[in-house]
C-alpha positions as CSV (number, residue, x, y, z in Angstrom):
1,M,-12.3,-11.0,-18.5
2,L,-10.9,-13.5,-16.0
3,V,-7.4,-14.9,-16.5
4,A,-8.7,-18.4,-15.9
5,D,-11.3,-18.0,-18.6
6,K,-8.8,-16.6,-21.2
7,M,-6.5,-19.5,-20.5
8,S,-9.3,-22.1,-20.5
9,L,-8.4,-23.1,-16.9
10,P,-10.7,-23.7,-13.9
11,F,-11.5,-20.7,-11.7
12,I,-11.4,-20.8,-7.9
13,Y,-12.5,-18.0,-5.7
14,V,-11.3,-17.5,-2.1
15,R,-13.6,-15.5,0.1
16,S,-12.3,-13.3,2.9
17,A,-14.6,-15.1,5.3
18,P,-16.9,-18.2,5.0
19,K,-20.4,-17.6,3.8
20,K,-22.9,-17.4,6.6
21,H,-25.4,-19.6,4.7
22,G,-25.5,-22.6,2.4
23,L,-22.3,-24.6,2.4
24,E,-20.4,-21.9,4.3
25,N,-17.4,-22.4,1.9
26,L,-14.3,-20.3,2.1
27,V,-13.1,-21.6,-1.2
28,E,-15.6,-21.6,-4.1
29,G,-15.2,-23.4,-7.4
30,D,-14.0,-26.8,-8.8
31,V,-11.3,-27.5,-6.1
32,K,-9.5,-30.9,-6.3
33,A,-6.8,-32.2,-3.9
34,G,-3.4,-31.8,-5.5
35,Q,-4.6,-29.2,-8.0
36,K,-1.9,-26.7,-9.0
37,V,-2.9,-23.1,-8.4
38,V,-1.5,-19.6,-9.1
39,V,-3.2,-16.9,-7.1
40,I,-3.9,-13.6,-8.9
41,E,-4.1,-10.4,-6.8
42,D,-4.5,-6.7,-7.6
43,L,-2.5,-5.1,-4.8
44,I,0.0,-6.3,-2.2
45,S,0.6,-4.2,0.8
46,T,1.6,-6.4,3.8
47,G,0.5,-9.5,2.0
48,Q,-1.7,-10.8,4.9
49,S,-5.0,-11.0,3.1
50,S,-3.3,-12.5,0.0
51,L,-1.5,-15.1,2.1
52,A,-4.8,-15.9,3.9
53,A,-6.1,-16.9,0.5
54,V,-3.0,-19.1,-0.1
55,N,-3.5,-20.8,3.3
56,A,-7.2,-21.5,2.5
57,L,-6.2,-23.0,-0.8
58,R,-3.5,-25.1,0.8
59,N,-6.0,-26.3,3.5
60,A,-8.3,-27.3,0.6
61,G,-5.6,-29.5,-0.7
62,C,-4.2,-27.3,-3.5
63,E,-0.6,-26.9,-4.4
64,V,0.0,-23.1,-4.6
65,L,2.7,-22.5,-7.2
66,G,3.0,-18.8,-6.5
67,M,1.2,-15.5,-6.7
68,A,1.0,-12.8,-9.5
69,A,-0.2,-9.3,-8.7
70,I,-0.5,-6.0,-10.5
71,F,1.2,-3.9,-7.9
72,T,3.2,-4.1,-4.7
73,Y,4.2,-1.3,-2.3
74,E,7.4,-3.4,-1.6
75,F,6.9,-3.2,2.2
76,N,9.5,-5.1,4.1
77,Q,6.7,-6.8,6.1
78,A,5.3,-8.2,2.9
79,A,8.6,-9.6,1.7
80,E,9.1,-11.3,5.1
81,N,5.5,-12.6,5.1
82,F,5.9,-14.1,1.6
83,K,9.2,-15.6,2.5
84,N,7.9,-17.1,5.7
85,S,4.9,-18.6,3.8
86,N,7.2,-20.0,1.1
87,V,5.2,-18.2,-1.6
88,K,6.9,-16.7,-4.7
89,L,5.5,-13.3,-5.7
90,D,5.7,-11.7,-9.1
91,T,4.2,-8.3,-9.8
92,L,3.7,-6.2,-13.0
93,A,4.8,-3.0,-11.2
94,N,6.0,-1.8,-7.8
95,Y,6.3,1.4,-5.7
96,S,9.9,2.0,-6.7
97,Q,9.1,1.9,-10.4
98,L,6.0,4.1,-9.8
99,I,7.8,6.9,-8.0
100,N,10.7,6.8,-10.5
101,V,8.4,7.2,-13.5
102,A,6.5,9.9,-11.6
103,V,9.7,11.9,-11.3
104,E,10.7,11.2,-14.9
105,Q,7.3,12.4,-16.1
106,G,7.3,15.5,-13.9
107,F,4.4,14.4,-11.6
108,V,6.7,14.4,-8.6
109,K,9.6,16.8,-8.0
110,K,13.0,15.1,-7.7
111,E,13.6,16.7,-4.3
112,H,10.5,14.8,-3.0
113,L,11.9,11.4,-4.0
114,E,13.7,10.7,-0.7
115,Q,10.6,11.6,1.2
116,L,8.5,9.1,-0.8
117,K,11.1,6.4,-0.3
118,S,11.2,7.0,3.4
119,W,7.4,6.5,3.5
120,R,7.7,3.1,1.9
121,N,10.3,2.0,4.5
122,D,8.1,2.9,7.5
123,P,4.6,3.9,6.5
124,E,3.2,3.4,10.0
125,N,5.5,6.0,11.6
126,W,6.1,8.3,8.7
127,G,5.4,11.9,9.4
128,K,5.2,11.5,13.2
C-alpha cells in the first residue's frame, strides 16, 4: 500500500530517466507549483539517485520538505550529498544499528564488528 494512499495525499512518481514516448515526463502525477513534498525511498547508499529525484521535483516547482527512507548505509558521501543539497533525511534503520543487532543476536561475531565498521567508512577501498 502506498504511503500517499494511506494518508489520502496525492502521489507523485519520479522516473530515473524521462519516458522515450508520450509526454516524456520525468515526474508523473498531479504536480503543482509550490506543492509540498516528502520523498519516500527504500535504501540510501550515496544518495545520488535519491537526490536526483529531489532535483526533478524542485525543477517541477515542488517544495521538498525532506526525505524518509527505510535504511541507510550511513556513508560519509551520502551525508555530504544531503547536506550540500539542503535535504533533511530521516531513516527507520541504519547500518550501525544493523550490525549492533547482528552482534547481539549472534549473527555476527563481536570480533568482526571493527571489520564491518571499517567497510562502512571506505567501501570502495575495503579489502584491497
